[in-house]
KEVODREN-343880 format. One line per 3 residues: their letters; for each residue x, y, z of C-alpha. Coordinates in nm, 3 decimals. Layout:
BEGIN
A	X,Y,Z  ...
This chain:
BEGIN
MSA	3.177,6.763,12.222  3.124,6.475,11.980  3.293,6.467,11.639
REV	3.049,6.694,11.455  3.146,6.920,11.170  2.884,7.198,11.205
VWF	2.728,7.314,11.536  2.498,7.591,11.661  2.652,7.860,11.881
STI	2.401,7.771,12.152  2.550,7.422,12.184  2.913,7.524,12.238
GLT	3.115,7.705,12.505  3.465,7.766,12.632  3.535,7.397,12.680
DIP	3.506,7.354,12.304  3.804,7.571,12.205  3.994,7.271,12.062
QVG	3.709,7.218,11.813  3.580,7.568,11.737  3.861,7.804,11.842
GKN	3.851,8.087,12.091  3.636,8.326,11.887  3.353,8.082,11.817
ASL	3.373,7.917,12.160  3.331,8.260,12.313  3.035,8.344,12.091
GEM	2.873,8.018,12.198  2.953,8.090,12.561  2.780,8.428,12.540
VRS	2.476,8.297,12.354  2.440,8.009,12.599  2.519,8.188,12.927
LTV	2.488,8.566,12.896  2.171,8.627,12.694  1.977,8.554,13.013
HGV	2.153,8.858,13.164  2.038,9.083,12.881  2.351,9.068,12.664
RVP	2.239,9.049,12.301  2.450,8.831,12.068  2.352,8.758,11.704
DGF	2.284,8.388,11.656  2.476,8.164,11.420  2.670,7.841,11.379
ATT	3.028,7.720,11.348  3.219,7.464,11.147  3.457,7.263,11.365
ADA	3.821,7.162,11.348  3.698,6.825,11.224  3.547,6.999,10.920
YRS	3.880,7.173,10.857  4.073,6.849,10.881  3.820,6.679,10.651
FIA	3.886,6.956,10.398  4.265,6.910,10.439  4.238,6.532,10.392
ANG	3.994,6.548,10.100  4.225,6.780,9.908  4.562,6.629,10.008
LEA	4.679,6.958,10.161  4.894,6.833,10.449  5.176,6.734,10.219
VIR	5.151,7.068,10.036  5.173,7.261,10.365  5.471,7.059,10.491
DQL	5.662,7.092,10.164  5.605,7.468,10.144  5.702,7.532,10.506
DAY	6.015,7.319,10.469  6.112,7.531,10.168  6.055,7.848,10.370
HSG	6.254,7.729,10.672  6.544,7.615,10.452  6.554,7.951,10.273
RSS	6.450,7.807,9.935  6.126,8.007,9.936  6.031,8.352,10.064
LRQ	5.753,8.412,10.313  5.544,8.575,10.041  5.583,8.286,9.797
TGQ	5.522,8.024,10.065  5.198,8.185,10.177  5.078,8.236,9.820
NVR	5.142,7.872,9.725  4.958,7.733,10.027  4.662,7.970,9.983
EAF	4.627,7.881,9.615  4.611,7.514,9.710  4.331,7.585,9.958
LAG	4.134,7.795,9.708  4.157,7.517,9.451  4.009,7.268,9.698
TFP	3.647,7.160,9.739  3.444,7.082,10.051  3.354,6.721,10.119
EAV	2.988,6.691,10.019  2.872,6.602,10.373  3.034,6.916,10.517
ADD	2.898,7.137,10.237  2.546,6.996,10.289  2.561,7.067,10.663
IRV	2.669,7.426,10.603  2.381,7.476,10.357  2.121,7.327,10.596
YYR	2.234,7.536,10.892  2.238,7.850,10.679  1.882,7.786,10.553
TLA	1.763,7.730,10.909  1.925,8.055,11.025  1.760,8.239,10.733
DQA	1.420,8.083,10.811  1.449,8.191,11.175  1.516,8.548,11.059
GVA	1.245,8.537,10.796  1.492,8.659,10.533  1.579,8.464,10.218
NLP	1.953,8.469,10.139  2.018,8.614,10.485  2.330,8.838,10.497
VAV	2.584,8.686,10.736  2.930,8.759,10.868  3.177,8.478,10.805
RSS	3.456,8.487,11.063  3.771,8.282,11.110  3.844,8.125,11.450
ATA	4.180,7.951,11.482  4.176,7.670,11.739  4.486,7.807,11.917
EDL	4.369,8.171,11.916  4.279,8.400,12.206  4.504,8.216,12.448
PDA	4.632,8.424,12.745  4.955,8.519,12.568  4.833,8.546,12.209
SFA	4.550,8.747,12.060  4.581,8.641,11.692  4.443,8.993,11.639
GQQ	4.312,8.999,11.283  4.540,8.716,11.171  4.265,8.544,10.969
ETF	4.001,8.689,10.741  3.645,8.802,10.808  3.392,8.842,10.526
LNV	3.090,9.065,10.577  2.750,9.084,10.405  2.777,8.734,10.256
SGE	2.445,8.621,10.101  2.346,8.291,9.943  2.478,7.938,9.972
RDL	2.736,7.956,9.693  2.894,8.277,9.823  2.889,8.136,10.176
LDA	3.087,7.826,10.077  3.332,8.045,9.883  3.383,8.268,10.189
CRR	3.441,7.959,10.405  3.709,7.836,10.166  3.876,8.179,10.177
CYA	3.870,8.169,10.557  4.063,7.840,10.546  4.315,7.991,10.303
SLF	4.364,8.292,10.531  4.518,8.063,10.791  4.828,8.091,10.572
TDR	4.854,8.460,10.495  5.204,8.603,10.537  5.099,8.774,10.860
AIS	4.946,8.456,11.005  5.251,8.245,10.921  5.484,8.509,11.067
YRE	5.279,8.545,11.385  5.279,8.170,11.451  5.652,8.161,11.391
VKK	5.703,8.436,11.654  5.471,8.262,11.903  5.627,7.920,11.820
FDH	5.296,7.754,11.730  5.322,7.445,11.510  5.142,7.538,11.188
LDV	4.983,7.196,11.150  4.864,7.191,11.511  4.647,7.494,11.443
ALS	4.312,7.423,11.278  4.046,7.669,11.170  3.680,7.693,11.267
IGV	3.445,7.921,11.075  3.174,8.123,11.248  2.866,8.213,11.044
QRM	2.674,8.484,11.224  2.366,8.682,11.136  2.471,9.034,11.024
VRS	2.380,9.328,11.241  2.281,9.622,11.017  2.549,9.844,11.160
DLA	2.604,9.978,10.810  2.296,10.189,10.889  2.420,10.286,11.238
GSG	2.758,10.230,11.401  2.992,9.979,11.558  3.326,9.947,11.729
VMF	3.546,9.786,11.988  3.524,9.770,12.368  3.768,9.662,12.639
SID	3.676,9.596,13.002  4.009,9.749,13.106  4.175,10.077,13.015
TDT	4.391,9.983,12.720  4.646,10.260,12.775  4.730,10.210,13.143
GFP	4.575,9.879,13.248  4.346,10.055,13.497  4.087,9.781,13.566
GAA	3.810,10.013,13.686  3.714,10.151,13.345  3.569,10.007,13.025
VIS	3.687,10.181,12.708  3.466,10.197,12.399  3.559,10.307,12.048
AAW	3.283,10.391,11.802  3.249,10.487,11.435  2.968,10.498,11.183
GLG	2.907,10.193,10.966  3.062,9.847,10.985  3.329,9.796,11.251
ETV	3.619,9.697,11.029  3.732,10.060,10.996  3.776,10.083,11.374
VQG	3.953,9.749,11.404  4.186,9.833,11.117  4.257,10.183,11.248
AVD	4.136,10.341,10.924  3.934,10.606,11.113  3.974,10.814,11.426
PDK	3.674,10.696,11.629  3.476,10.841,11.916  3.616,10.732,12.251
YLV	3.406,10.669,12.562  3.518,10.559,12.908  3.277,10.412,13.164
FKA	3.360,10.373,13.535  3.246,10.020,13.619  3.215,10.048,13.998
LLA	2.915,10.281,13.967  2.727,10.086,13.699  2.519,9.903,13.959
EPE	2.336,10.229,14.039  2.055,10.255,13.779  2.008,10.631,13.822
LEP	2.373,10.713,13.747  2.555,10.769,13.417  2.917,10.694,13.515
IIE	3.070,10.809,13.184  3.411,10.960,13.255  3.526,11.040,12.902
KTL	3.336,11.117,12.583  3.565,11.233,12.305  3.433,11.311,11.957
GRK	3.633,11.139,11.684  3.677,11.269,11.331  3.531,10.954,11.169
ERK	3.609,11.074,10.815  3.525,10.741,10.644  3.279,10.459,10.704
MTY	3.219,10.111,10.565  2.874,10.022,10.431  2.718,9.751,10.216
AEG	2.814,9.766,9.848  2.541,9.808,9.590  2.578,9.586,9.283
GSA	2.890,9.417,9.151  3.093,9.149,9.327  3.214,9.360,9.621
RTR	3.015,9.310,9.941  3.127,9.628,10.120  3.259,9.970,10.030
VID	3.422,10.259,10.216  3.273,10.606,10.163  3.318,10.955,10.303
TPE	3.119,11.013,10.622  2.861,11.295,10.591  2.952,11.606,10.791
RER	2.647,11.573,11.018  2.771,11.228,11.127  3.132,11.341,11.170
SAF	3.017,11.609,11.415  2.782,11.377,11.607  2.855,11.109,11.867
VLG	2.777,10.758,11.744  2.624,10.655,12.078  2.402,10.829,12.330
NAE	2.472,10.820,12.702  2.220,10.540,12.772  2.382,10.323,12.503
IVL	2.732,10.390,12.636  2.621,10.290,12.986  2.450,9.975,12.853
LGR	2.767,9.866,12.674  2.961,9.937,12.993  2.724,9.711,13.187
WAK	2.769,9.439,12.927  3.148,9.473,12.954  3.122,9.422,13.327
IVE	2.889,9.121,13.287  3.120,8.961,13.030  3.431,9.027,13.240
EHY	3.272,8.883,13.554  3.154,8.573,13.366  3.495,8.506,13.210
GRA	3.684,8.605,13.524  3.933,8.823,13.337  3.970,9.142,13.134
MDM	3.803,9.113,12.794  3.832,9.255,12.442  3.492,9.282,12.268
EWA	3.339,9.402,11.943  2.990,9.555,11.933  2.748,9.671,11.667
KDG	2.425,9.871,11.655  2.145,9.767,11.421  2.022,10.071,11.230
LTG	1.686,9.908,11.158  1.592,9.813,11.516  1.816,10.046,11.718
ELF	1.940,9.746,11.920  2.297,9.697,12.037  2.475,9.360,12.004
LVQ	2.806,9.207,12.105  2.953,9.024,11.808  3.282,8.903,11.958
ARP	3.454,8.863,12.296  3.805,8.740,12.367  4.057,8.773,12.650
ETV	4.260,9.092,12.675  4.618,8.979,12.626  4.842,9.264,12.742
HSQ	4.765,9.432,13.074  4.599,9.125,13.225  4.940,8.954,13.212
KSL	5.120,9.230,13.402  5.197,9.245,13.771  4.981,9.471,13.986
TRF	5.263,9.533,14.233  5.547,9.615,13.996  5.560,9.868,13.716
SVS	5.810,10.077,13.524  5.813,10.454,13.511  5.994,10.630,13.226
HLT	6.102,10.994,13.220  6.261,11.207,12.950  6.574,11.371,13.088
ESG	6.616,11.620,12.805  6.383,11.804,12.571  6.352,11.865,12.198
PLL	6.116,12.029,11.948  5.770,11.867,11.929  5.697,11.733,11.579
VSG	5.357,11.557,11.604  5.129,11.416,11.873  4.850,11.160,11.895
VAI	4.712,10.887,12.119  4.978,10.726,12.339  4.990,10.347,12.329
GDS	5.181,10.200,12.622  5.374,10.406,12.876  5.734,10.383,12.761
IAA	5.979,10.586,12.550  6.175,10.490,12.240  6.433,10.670,12.030
GTA	6.549,10.583,11.680  6.543,10.685,11.316  6.217,10.721,11.123
CVI	6.134,10.471,10.853  5.846,10.624,10.654  5.641,10.371,10.458
RDP	5.327,10.496,10.288  5.250,10.196,10.064  5.217,9.838,10.194
ADI	5.401,9.727,9.884  5.715,9.886,10.032  5.700,9.693,10.362
ENF	6.015,9.502,10.274  6.211,9.830,10.290  6.170,9.850,10.668
RDG	6.495,9.865,10.868  6.526,9.661,11.187  6.517,9.878,11.500
AIL	6.378,10.183,11.321  6.057,10.365,11.417  5.783,10.276,11.171
VTE	5.592,10.577,11.036  5.287,10.498,10.822  4.926,10.597,10.760
MTD	4.777,10.291,10.933  4.851,9.922,10.984  4.658,9.604,10.926
PDW	4.760,9.243,10.994  4.986,9.241,10.688  5.219,9.478,10.875
VPI	5.274,9.249,11.177  5.603,9.096,11.050  5.775,9.438,11.049
MTR	5.595,9.568,11.358  5.776,9.296,11.553  6.107,9.449,11.437
AAG	6.020,9.814,11.512  6.147,10.018,11.808  5.830,10.227,11.792
IIT	5.528,10.289,11.570  5.364,10.613,11.453  5.045,10.629,11.242
DHG	4.841,10.904,11.081  4.509,10.735,11.158  4.355,10.515,11.426
GPT	4.253,10.525,11.789  4.330,10.330,12.107  4.154,10.018,11.980
SHA	4.294,10.019,11.626  4.503,9.735,11.489  4.824,9.934,11.537
AIV	4.734,10.001,11.901  4.638,9.642,11.984  4.947,9.486,11.827
SRE	5.182,9.751,11.970  5.059,9.678,12.322  5.100,9.306,12.275
LGV	5.452,9.350,12.140  5.542,9.600,12.413  5.636,9.858,12.151
PAV	5.544,10.224,12.221  5.320,10.378,11.957  5.162,10.715,11.884
VGT	4.852,10.668,11.668  4.614,10.912,11.504  4.870,11.191,11.454
RTA	4.702,11.292,11.123  5.025,11.428,10.968  5.317,11.204,11.073
TEV	5.389,11.074,10.721  5.405,11.435,10.598  5.601,11.590,10.886
LTE	5.852,11.316,10.965  6.127,11.257,10.713  6.300,10.934,10.621
NSP	6.594,10.841,10.846  6.549,11.147,11.071  6.631,11.092,11.442
ITI	6.317,11.107,11.657  6.197,11.012,12.005  5.852,10.870,12.090
SCA	5.723,10.948,12.440  5.417,10.764,12.568  5.509,10.840,12.931
EGD	5.326,11.173,12.964  4.962,11.064,12.989  4.717,10.949,12.723
EGF	4.863,11.186,12.465  5.175,11.062,12.292  5.446,11.295,12.161
VYQ	5.708,11.265,11.889  6.011,11.486,11.943  6.298,11.578,11.715
GLL	6.628,11.413,11.802  6.742,11.114,12.004  6.650,11.236,12.352
AFD	6.790,11.082,12.671  6.550,10.913,12.912  6.558,10.685,13.214
TED	6.333,10.405,13.332  6.271,10.312,13.694  6.131,9.976,13.805
VDL	5.900,10.018,14.104  5.802,9.755,14.362  5.480,9.864,14.534
GAV	5.517,9.584,14.785  5.799,9.785,14.946  5.584,10.096,15.009
PIT	5.563,10.147,15.388  5.242,10.186,15.586  5.210,10.535,15.735
RTQ	4.986,10.693,15.993  4.979,11.019,15.798  4.750,10.993,15.499
VMV	4.964,11.026,15.187  4.766,11.160,14.893  4.851,11.284,14.543
NIA	4.814,11.613,14.355  4.661,11.557,14.012  4.604,11.810,13.735
SPA	4.567,11.597,13.422  4.290,11.336,13.394  4.525,11.128,13.182
AAF	4.797,11.143,13.447  4.553,11.010,13.706  4.523,10.689,13.507
EWW	4.901,10.660,13.472  4.940,10.641,13.849  4.642,10.425,13.947
RLP	4.861,10.157,14.104  4.998,10.390,14.374  4.858,10.298,14.720
TAG	4.734,10.649,14.794  4.473,10.777,15.038  4.307,10.976,14.758
VGL	4.362,11.305,14.579  4.465,11.593,14.803  4.453,11.852,14.524
ARM	4.285,11.825,14.186  4.329,12.143,13.985  4.054,12.256,13.748
EFI	4.296,12.484,13.565  4.458,12.204,13.364  4.122,12.081,13.236
ITN	4.011,12.431,13.144  4.340,12.523,12.973  4.412,12.198,12.791
LIK	4.071,12.047,12.725  3.817,12.331,12.727  4.050,12.612,12.608
IHP	3.773,12.873,12.609  3.703,13.140,12.871  3.378,13.038,13.044
MAL	3.227,13.386,13.003  3.288,13.363,12.628  3.055,13.063,12.626
VHP	2.795,13.244,12.835  2.814,13.559,12.619  2.950,13.462,12.276
ERI	2.786,13.774,12.130  3.060,13.982,12.294  3.334,13.813,12.088
TDP	3.409,14.009,11.772  3.735,13.852,11.651  3.643,13.618,11.357
AVL	3.944,13.396,11.417  3.848,13.342,11.783  3.489,13.273,11.683
RQI	3.605,13.009,11.434  3.818,12.836,11.697  3.531,12.838,11.946
AEL	3.294,12.697,11.681  3.539,12.415,11.604  3.588,12.322,11.971
TRG	3.216,12.331,12.048  3.121,12.134,11.737  2.812,11.927,11.810
YDD	2.690,12.142,12.102  2.378,12.355,12.055  2.429,12.506,12.401
LTE	2.784,12.640,12.427  2.777,12.641,12.807  2.705,12.268,12.798
YFV	3.041,12.222,12.625  3.213,12.372,12.930  3.004,12.181,13.186
HTL	3.031,11.850,12.999  3.407,11.871,12.942  3.487,11.986,13.294
ALG	3.259,11.728,13.456  3.408,11.439,13.260  3.761,11.564,13.320
IAK	3.703,11.574,13.697  3.534,11.234,13.692  3.820,11.074,13.498
LGA	4.071,11.239,13.727  3.900,11.096,14.035  3.810,10.749,13.904
PYH	4.136,10.569,13.991  4.106,10.683,14.354  3.738,10.609,14.416
PHP	3.600,10.571,14.684  3.877,10.767,14.863  3.841,11.147,14.890
VIV	3.910,11.355,14.581  3.955,11.723,14.674  3.876,11.943,14.372
RLS	3.988,12.303,14.395  3.765,12.560,14.225  3.935,12.756,13.947
DFK	4.228,12.963,14.066  4.347,13.138,13.752  4.486,13.487,13.781
SNE	4.338,13.751,13.550  4.634,13.735,13.311  4.594,13.357,13.286
YAH	4.220,13.386,13.220  4.297,13.639,12.948  4.501,13.378,12.759
LLG	4.196,13.153,12.715  4.001,13.190,12.389  3.785,13.500,12.421
GEV	3.945,13.586,12.754  4.074,13.929,12.658  3.715,14.055,12.625
FEQ	3.633,13.966,12.986  3.958,14.035,13.173  4.120,14.360,13.278
AEE	4.496,14.409,13.309  4.620,14.408,13.669  4.950,14.533,13.808
NPM	4.975,14.239,14.049  4.750,13.950,13.938  4.889,13.727,14.215
LGF	4.711,13.947,14.472  4.428,14.058,14.247  4.099,13.930,14.109
RGA	4.146,13.560,14.179  4.001,13.275,14.384  3.695,13.333,14.599
SRY	3.658,13.699,14.504  3.562,13.603,14.146  3.286,13.359,14.231
YDP	3.026,13.608,14.356  3.134,13.903,14.142  2.897,13.987,13.851
KYA	3.196,13.992,13.615  3.248,13.616,13.665  2.944,13.481,13.855
DGF	2.790,13.328,13.541  3.118,13.151,13.467  3.138,13.023,13.824
ALE	2.785,12.885,13.786  2.921,12.659,13.510  3.187,12.525,13.749
CRA	2.915,12.449,14.004  2.699,12.276,13.742  2.993,12.055,13.645
LKR	3.068,11.960,14.007  2.702,11.887,14.078  2.694,11.661,13.770
VRE	3.012,11.483,13.881  2.866,11.408,14.224  2.501,11.342,14.149
QIG	2.470,11.229,13.786  2.804,11.059,13.717  2.816,10.936,14.078
FSN	3.144,11.052,14.237  2.999,11.155,14.573  3.353,11.126,14.716
VIV	3.443,11.457,14.547  3.513,11.736,14.798  3.500,12.097,14.678
MVP	3.777,12.335,14.788  3.767,12.717,14.783  4.102,12.890,14.708
FCR	4.229,13.231,14.814  3.942,13.315,15.047  4.044,13.641,15.214
TTT	3.774,13.702,15.479  3.497,13.519,15.661  3.244,13.747,15.490
EAD	3.382,13.636,15.156  3.353,13.274,15.269  2.985,13.326,15.350
RVL	2.921,13.485,15.011  3.093,13.203,14.824  2.905,12.934,15.015
AVM	2.578,13.116,14.942  2.652,13.136,14.569  2.748,12.767,14.564
AEN	2.418,12.682,14.733  2.226,12.888,14.475  2.393,12.673,14.209
GLV	2.303,12.342,14.373  2.613,12.280,14.586  2.483,12.296,14.942
RGK	2.739,12.209,15.207  2.620,11.898,15.394  2.354,11.805,15.137
NGL	2.413,11.462,14.982  2.728,11.442,15.194  2.896,11.740,15.026
QVY	3.205,11.860,15.212  3.362,12.197,15.138  3.727,12.266,15.221
MMC	3.924,12.591,15.215  4.279,12.654,15.103  4.475,12.786,15.402
EIP	4.717,13.009,15.213  4.666,13.363,15.349  4.786,13.474,15.694
ANV	4.426,13.580,15.768  4.320,13.215,15.723  4.552,13.116,16.007
ILA	4.481,13.413,16.233  4.104,13.356,16.205  4.122,12.980,16.167
EQF	3.866,12.918,16.442  3.612,13.131,16.255  3.685,12.979,15.913
ATR	3.658,12.632,16.070  3.288,12.689,16.146  3.226,12.743,15.775
FDG	3.436,12.465,15.622  3.490,12.092,15.673  3.866,12.099,15.629
FSI	4.174,12.303,15.544  4.452,12.240,15.295  4.768,12.441,15.345
GSN	4.892,12.609,15.029  5.252,12.650,15.137  5.364,12.839,14.824
DLT	5.118,13.127,14.858  5.143,13.123,15.237  5.523,13.155,15.223
QLV	5.493,13.434,14.968  5.256,13.635,15.186  5.423,13.565,15.520
LGV	5.769,13.659,15.392  5.655,13.921,15.142  5.845,13.745,14.859
DRD	5.716,13.717,14.502  5.750,13.343,14.445  5.804,13.399,14.072
NGD	6.089,13.649,14.114  6.418,13.477,14.039  6.619,13.747,14.212
LAA	6.445,13.664,14.541  6.453,13.284,14.506  6.703,13.243,14.790
LFD	6.457,13.406,15.032  6.165,13.184,14.938  6.171,12.886,15.177
ERD	5.870,12.707,15.335  6.103,12.609,15.622  6.153,12.968,15.738
EAV	6.055,12.994,16.104  5.786,13.254,16.034  5.621,13.014,15.789
TRM	5.652,12.703,16.005  5.501,12.891,16.301  5.204,12.983,16.083
IGE	5.167,12.623,15.966  5.193,12.483,16.318  4.931,12.729,16.439
AIE	4.696,12.633,16.156  4.728,12.263,16.237  4.669,12.324,16.607
KAH	4.360,12.539,16.548  4.210,12.300,16.292  4.241,12.007,16.530
AAG	4.096,12.211,16.816  3.798,12.286,16.592  3.762,11.918,16.500
IKI	3.830,11.951,16.127  4.092,11.789,15.904  4.397,11.969,15.776
GIC	4.649,11.866,15.514  4.911,12.018,15.287  4.956,12.009,14.910
GQG	5.291,12.111,14.767  5.643,12.005,14.680  5.795,12.109,15.014
PSN	5.771,11.765,15.181  5.918,11.606,14.866  6.204,11.851,14.839
YPD	6.298,11.875,15.207  6.301,11.571,15.440  6.321,11.801,15.743
FAE	6.004,11.981,15.631  5.823,11.648,15.608  5.947,11.563,15.956
FLV	5.821,11.898,16.086  5.472,11.841,15.940  5.451,11.490,16.081
GQG	5.567,11.616,16.420  5.286,11.872,16.416  5.038,11.589,16.358
IDS	4.917,11.697,16.016  4.641,11.467,15.890  4.753,11.434,15.528
ISL	5.035,11.523,15.294  4.955,11.542,14.923  5.240,11.493,14.676
NPD	5.300,11.501,14.305  5.272,11.139,14.182  5.630,11.118,14.058
SFL	5.761,11.203,14.406  5.514,10.982,14.597  5.731,10.671,14.622
KTV	6.038,10.867,14.732  5.859,11.085,14.986  5.641,10.820,15.150
HRI	5.961,10.663,15.285  6.065,11.002,15.426  5.725,11.042,15.591
KAA	5.757,10.698,15.748  6.104,10.785,15.875  5.971,11.111,16.017
EVA	5.692,10.926,16.197  5.944,10.691,16.352  6.176,10.978,16.445
TAG	5.910,11.201,16.598  5.665,10.965,16.761  5.801,10.614,16.751
DWP	5.668,10.353,16.511  5.300,10.443,16.546  5.046,10.169,16.482
PLS	4.896,10.238,16.140  4.536,10.352,16.122  4.475,10.143,15.811
RVT	4.644,10.033,15.495  4.511,10.232,15.201  4.468,10.022,14.890
T	4.341,10.094,14.546
């Protein structure tokens, strides 16, 4: 572009980063190229690097900057004093009249276009070296919101220039080895979106916790978005599965978590302050900021932006409370996971345990141990000890200098897109954010361990716990004829293992979602009037906050849990087993004691298929069916296969299939396949008859071994007798495989046996089993054993296909 000092967004793009910085170049790129695709971006203009350099020259600031930095580098001046001296010099400066006139003219034009005198604008800093692939400059310079009038606008612009030399900005450039005088500053002046009357937040086109590229993650809070960026609130969190966004009839939302959102930022009324932070009304705290249609629209925009830029992106969005319209107000490259290898990753495991102290959102996937350094007041930042674990309420860019020296970070507030989360990822430092009570529970200098290696929830344990880290090369995973799948219980764990080259999910257990996410007995939601314990009623009311229909809480949570669990493996099969709690396990759910009777032997009692058609549980089973129907038909995961556990007789099979059909799950309709767990001797003996009713079998070797040998698998005194490799068991398994293949249906196995015993894996491969499903942490070890077994039993078979994710 020519040497101009003020330009409209619509005239600039990514090629203009040297003049307007990454933030403003990206705004121009979106206004110029993406509005035609329906992406709404508030209009505005930018001052250029030439304007900044004119300001520097007109006020003789280059010599001031050099002298101050020389004093800092030589140790004659502290970082704080250096930054303060340079900023004071900027604030004492004046704009060259030509630059000031241009800013005034552009501002008047923008106000005229909006039909609003003294139009409120956002004034944003855009450093000309920012948003490069290895540097985010996250929050390094200032943003000023709700700026009205020409005089206040010029003052905000001057303060943006000064913010190029805050302590955090100087420190960050020192770490990244940027020459301070090579970095100029462009100012973006953008029409304000009235999100103070609605909500706003942050969005990434990649999962920020695991790097899974198939999901867009959205954080949302009421009011202006600074509270989300700063991590001052615990926002709503939404995940959208991008591959299904092209289907207009689908709502591919795979997570929708209600945040506490205790505070919000709004416009200030009177006085010199432009914004203020207030308590969020209870009705807003208990409500989602965005509806499903809005979440899906933002997800589509994330996909459009990512495809246009050709890389994962970090965006900010806002909703106008006057018009109800959504806008994107920033977009920049994601700077952490997009730099990582897709074929190599590290897996960390704790090798000892300790008391759990606090938990929150896990940032990263590693583990760190050290002593706690509790800092509640930013004024005490200088007390931080190198290599300690920082414990504080929240961070903002002023904390970056000590965050670079921390072994780990723990905050009371914030979500996965907060400042603490973004900077921790970039630094490669594990963090647990949003713990609520860390600064109260954790004591100064106490030994603690942070674990972010257990899913999307991060844990802080007492003591310096031992752990190991394994570096994995996926390029060395062999190609097998046998389909190697994974067993998944936790939706969060599914995202942790998305890189594994699996053939899908061989066993997804509902029980984990019900126990850990829903926590309430389904019949207690169908018949809450039967619950009389006030404490249980209070807990149910808290969990179902925001739901008028309590059963919808169960259906919604289960459906999203299954969808998130299956997303990393789409479009490969995801076999979801219907609930298989025993009566004593159901009784432990909230309200469960009212609906469950004590049994002498729950393992052989009222469990599996027998519950689904029984009046005592049929209404609860209907909720499971509603959730699965929603997963397949509304969210869009038609690759989900439903599996019936512990089905004792063919008559029972018919009754279960009939009840499923009554609840909208008709075998064969919309491609629905229904499998059966083969875990009772009767399933093997009558396999030909069961095969006419189901599309596939999955061998449950634990229950089958228990029933064939007559050994309680949970009895420690009989542990030596419990062995899947016993000849009686292997004969049963071989017979099941033979009969399934004769009937033309698939058969696999889900269990630890093939992982624990190489000879068992060899036996299964020799029998020609179609698939072996493993726990993710044993996948890489066992797939080599399966390959060896294939070579040993049948030569080096030509592979059917290479499964990729």
